C-alpha positions as CSV (number, residue, x, y, z in Angstrom):
1,K,-6.6,-85.9,74.1
2,I,-5.6,-83.9,77.2
3,A,-7.9,-81.1,76.3
4,E,-10.7,-83.5,75.8
5,L,-10.0,-85.2,79.1
6,A,-9.9,-81.9,80.9
7,E,-13.2,-80.9,79.3
8,R,-14.8,-84.1,80.2
9,A,-13.5,-83.9,83.8
10,H,-14.8,-80.4,84.0
11,T,-18.2,-81.4,82.7
12,E,-18.4,-84.3,85.2
13,A,-17.3,-82.1,88.1
14,I,-20.1,-79.7,87.2
15,S,-22.6,-82.5,87.0
16,N,-21.6,-83.7,90.4
17,L,-22.2,-80.3,92.0
18,D,-25.5,-79.6,93.8
19,E,-28.0,-77.2,92.5
20,T,-27.0,-74.2,94.5
21,T,-23.3,-74.6,93.7
22,R,-24.2,-75.1,90.1
23,S,-26.2,-72.0,90.0
24,V,-23.3,-70.0,91.6
25,Y,-20.9,-71.5,89.2
26,K,-23.1,-70.6,86.2
27,E,-23.5,-67.1,87.6
28,N,-19.8,-66.9,88.0
29,V,-19.3,-68.0,84.4
30,R,-21.8,-65.4,83.2
31,V,-20.1,-62.7,85.2
32,N,-16.7,-63.6,83.9
33,A,-18.1,-63.6,80.4
34,A,-19.7,-60.2,81.0
35,L,-16.5,-58.9,82.6
36,E,-14.4,-60.1,79.7
37,F,-16.9,-58.5,77.3
38,H,-16.8,-55.2,79.1
39,M,-13.0,-55.3,79.4
40,K,-12.8,-56.0,75.7
41,E,-15.3,-53.2,75.0
42,G,-13.3,-50.9,77.2
43,E,-10.2,-51.6,75.2
44,E,-12.0,-50.8,72.0
45,L,-13.4,-47.6,73.6
46,K,-10.0,-46.6,74.7
47,K,-8.6,-47.2,71.2
48,E,-11.5,-45.3,69.8
49,R,-10.9,-42.5,72.3
50,D,-7.2,-42.4,71.4
51,H,-8.2,-42.3,67.7
52,L,-10.7,-39.5,68.4
53,L,-8.0,-37.6,70.4
54,E,-5.7,-37.9,67.4
55,D,-8.4,-36.8,65.1
56,N,-9.2,-33.9,67.4
57,K,-5.5,-32.9,67.4
58,E,-5.4,-33.0,63.6
59,L,-8.7,-31.1,63.4
60,S,-7.3,-28.5,65.8
61,S,-4.2,-28.1,63.7
62,E,-6.3,-28.0,60.6
63,K,-8.6,-25.4,62.2
64,E,-5.6,-23.3,63.1
65,L,-4.3,-23.6,59.6
66,N,-7.7,-22.8,58.2
67,G,-7.9,-19.8,60.5
68,M,-4.6,-18.5,59.1
69,I,-5.8,-19.1,55.6
70,V,-9.1,-17.4,56.2
71,Q,-7.2,-14.5,57.7
72,E,-4.9,-14.3,54.7
73,K,-8.0,-14.5,52.4
74,V,-9.7,-11.8,54.4
75,V,-6.6,-9.5,53.9
76,E,-6.3,-10.5,50.3
77,C,-10.0,-9.9,49.8
78,K,-9.7,-6.4,51.4
79,K,-6.8,-5.7,49.0
80,Q,-8.8,-6.9,46.1
81,S,-11.8,-4.9,47.1
82,K,-9.5,-1.8,47.3
83,H,-8.0,-2.6,43.9
84,I,-11.5,-3.2,42.4
85,S,-12.6,0.2,43.8
86,E,-9.5,1.8,42.2
87,L,-10.2,0.1,38.9
88,Q,-13.8,1.2,39.0
89,E,-12.6,4.7,39.5
90,K,-10.3,4.4,36.6
91,V,-13.1,2.9,34.5
92,K,-15.3,5.8,35.3
93,T,-12.4,8.2,34.4
94,L,-11.7,6.3,31.2
95,E,-15.4,6.3,30.3
96,K,-15.5,10.0,30.7
97,S,-12.4,10.5,28.6
98,L,-13.8,8.0,26.0
99,S,-17.1,9.9,25.9
100,H,-15.2,13.1,25.4
101,L,-13.1,11.5,22.6
102,V,-16.1,10.1,21.0
103,R,-17.7,13.5,20.9
104,E,-14.6,15.0,19.5
105,F,-14.3,12.2,16.9
106,E,-17.9,12.7,15.9
107,D,-17.4,16.5,15.5
108,E,-14.2,15.9,13.5
109,R,-15.9,13.2,11.4
110,N,-18.8,15.5,10.6
111,A,-16.4,18.3,9.7
112,I,-14.4,16.0,7.4
113,V,-17.6,14.7,5.8
114,Q,-18.8,18.3,5.2
115,A,-15.4,19.3,3.9
116,T,-15.3,16.2,1.6
117,E,-18.8,17.0,0.3
118,D,-17.8,20.6,-0.4
119,E,-14.6,19.4,-2.0
120,T,-16.5,16.8,-4.1
121,R,-18.9,19.5,-5.3
122,S,-16.0,21.8,-6.1
123,S,-14.1,18.9,-7.8
124,R,-17.2,18.0,-9.9
125,A,-17.5,21.6,-11.1
126,E,-13.7,21.6,-11.8
127,I,-14.0,18.3,-13.6
128,A,-16.9,19.6,-15.7
129,R,-14.9,22.7,-16.5
130,L,-11.8,20.6,-17.4
131,Q,-13.9,18.2,-19.5
132,R,-15.3,21.2,-21.4
133,I,-11.7,22.4,-22.0
134,V,-10.7,19.0,-23.1
135,E,-13.5,18.8,-25.5
136,L,-12.6,22.2,-26.9
137,K,-8.9,21.2,-27.1
138,T,-9.9,17.9,-28.7
139,K,-11.8,19.8,-31.4
140,E,-9.0,22.2,-31.8
141,M,-6.5,19.3,-32.0
142,N,-8.6,17.6,-34.6
143,K,-8.6,20.8,-36.7
144,V,-4.8,21.0,-36.2
145,K,-4.4,17.3,-37.2
146,R,-6.5,17.9,-40.3
147,L,-4.6,21.0,-41.2
148,A,-1.3,19.2,-40.5
149,K,-2.4,16.3,-42.7
150,N,-3.3,18.8,-45.5
151,I,0.1,20.5,-45.1
152,L,1.9,17.1,-45.0
153,D,0.0,16.0,-48.1
154,Q,0.9,19.3,-49.8
155,R,4.5,19.0,-48.6
156,T,4.7,15.5,-49.9
157,E,3.4,16.7,-53.3
158,L,5.9,19.6,-53.1
159,E,8.8,17.2,-52.2
160,Q,7.8,14.9,-55.1
161,F,7.8,18.0,-57.4
162,F,11.3,18.9,-56.2
163,L,12.5,15.3,-56.7
164,D,11.0,15.2,-60.2
165,S,12.5,18.5,-61.0
166,L,15.9,17.4,-59.7
167,E,15.7,14.2,-61.7
168,Y,14.7,16.2,-64.8
169,V,17.6,18.7,-64.3
170,K,20.1,15.9,-63.7
171,N,19.0,14.2,-67.0
172,E,19.3,17.6,-68.8
173,I,22.8,18.1,-67.3
174,S,23.8,14.6,-68.4
175,C,22.5,15.1,-71.9
176,I,24.0,18.6,-72.2
177,R,27.4,17.5,-70.9
178,A,27.5,14.6,-73.3
179,Q,26.6,16.8,-76.2
180,Y,29.2,19.4,-75.1
181,R,31.9,16.8,-74.9
182,R,31.0,15.6,-78.4
183,D,30.9,19.1,-79.8
184,A,34.1,20.1,-78.1
185,Q,35.8,17.0,-79.4
186,A,34.5,17.6,-82.9
187,V,35.8,21.2,-82.9
188,Y,39.2,20.1,-81.6
189,H,39.4,17.4,-84.2
190,N,38.5,19.9,-87.0
191,R,41.1,22.3,-85.8
192,M,43.7,19.6,-85.7
193,L,42.8,18.6,-89.3
194,A,43.0,22.3,-90.4
195,A,46.4,22.7,-88.7
196,H,47.6,19.5,-90.3
197,A,46.5,20.9,-93.7
198,G,48.4,24.1,-92.9
199,Q,45.3,26.2,-92.8
200,A,45.6,27.1,-89.0
201,D,47.8,26.8,-86.0
202,Y,47.8,23.7,-83.9
203,P,45.5,24.1,-80.9
204,R,46.5,23.4,-77.3
205,V,46.5,19.7,-76.4
206,R,43.1,18.9,-74.9
207,T,41.8,15.8,-73.1
208,F,38.3,14.5,-73.1
209,K,38.6,12.1,-70.1
210,S,38.5,13.1,-66.4
211,S,42.1,13.5,-65.3
212,D,43.7,15.5,-62.4
213,T,47.0,16.0,-64.3
214,S,45.5,17.5,-67.5
215,T,45.7,21.3,-67.7
216,N,43.2,21.6,-70.6
217,N,40.4,19.1,-69.8
218,V,36.9,19.4,-71.1
219,F,35.6,18.6,-67.6
220,E,37.1,21.9,-66.4
221,D,34.6,23.7,-68.7
222,L,31.8,21.7,-67.2
223,R,32.9,22.6,-63.6
224,E,32.9,26.3,-64.7
225,A,29.2,26.0,-65.4
226,E,28.6,25.4,-61.6
227,K,30.2,28.6,-60.5
228,W,28.2,31.8,-59.6
229,S,30.8,34.4,-60.8
230,G,29.6,37.4,-62.8
231,M,26.0,37.4,-61.3
232,E,24.8,40.5,-59.4
233,G,21.4,41.7,-58.3
234,K,18.4,39.8,-59.4
235,V,19.0,36.8,-61.5
236,D,16.4,35.2,-63.8
237,V,16.2,31.4,-63.6
238,G,16.4,31.3,-67.4
239,D,19.9,32.8,-67.1
240,L,21.2,30.0,-65.0
241,T,23.0,26.9,-66.2
242,W,21.5,23.5,-65.6
243,E,24.2,22.9,-62.9
244,Q,23.3,26.1,-61.2
245,R,19.6,25.3,-61.4
246,E,20.3,21.9,-59.8
247,R,22.1,23.5,-56.9
248,V,19.2,26.0,-56.4
249,L,16.8,23.1,-56.2
250,R,18.9,21.2,-53.7
251,L,19.3,24.3,-51.5
252,L,15.5,24.9,-51.6
253,F,14.8,21.2,-50.8
254,A,17.3,21.3,-47.9
255,K,15.6,24.4,-46.4
256,M,12.2,22.9,-46.8
257,N,13.4,19.9,-44.7
258,G,14.9,22.1,-42.0
259,Q,18.6,21.5,-42.9
260,K,21.3,24.0,-42.7
261,D,22.5,25.7,-45.9
262,R,25.7,24.2,-47.2
263,K,27.6,24.4,-50.4
264,K,27.7,21.4,-52.6
């Protein structure tokens, strides 16, 4: 209410002023408004100036920092340039060394290839020679195998002949010994009968079974047939007993099989 009354009073006071005063008053109001505007603009400009000064200070610090960084980068760049130059020199040196090594490698490789080719040719000739030797040895071995087979077949036949001969001799010995025991027992029996009839003396007691305690055993006569006593110089096979013939066959069979001679 008071503000409205004040505004109304002010409006009425202005309406009661004359034209000149009213014009002065309007000018005064305009000037005041313009002054207020310029003062406000000045404040804003001051704030803007302060802000620009702050920005300028920051930019100056940043410029100084950038200058230091640039200086460091320049120094670093110079060092890198120097290092690059040194590396380039090393690369050139290494390229020269590598080129030299490549030439040496090529020379050595060519020498190895040539040596390998020479060795291969020599090896082929040696292989051909060895193959020829192997072929000849193979043929010779085949001949030896055939000969060995023939010898083995002949030996097998000979062994069978010996075995058959031994079997035959053993059968003959068995038959002869059985007949000898029968004949000896018959003679002994006849002598005992003659002695009993008073026609002759009683013979020595004789046994006809194998016994270690008997002093007059028919088997002692059979063992005597195996002995070689009384034979000198050349002996004909026909003069040998069947027991002696068996021993000869066994000795020959043992020698044929590579065994040592031994008495049986």
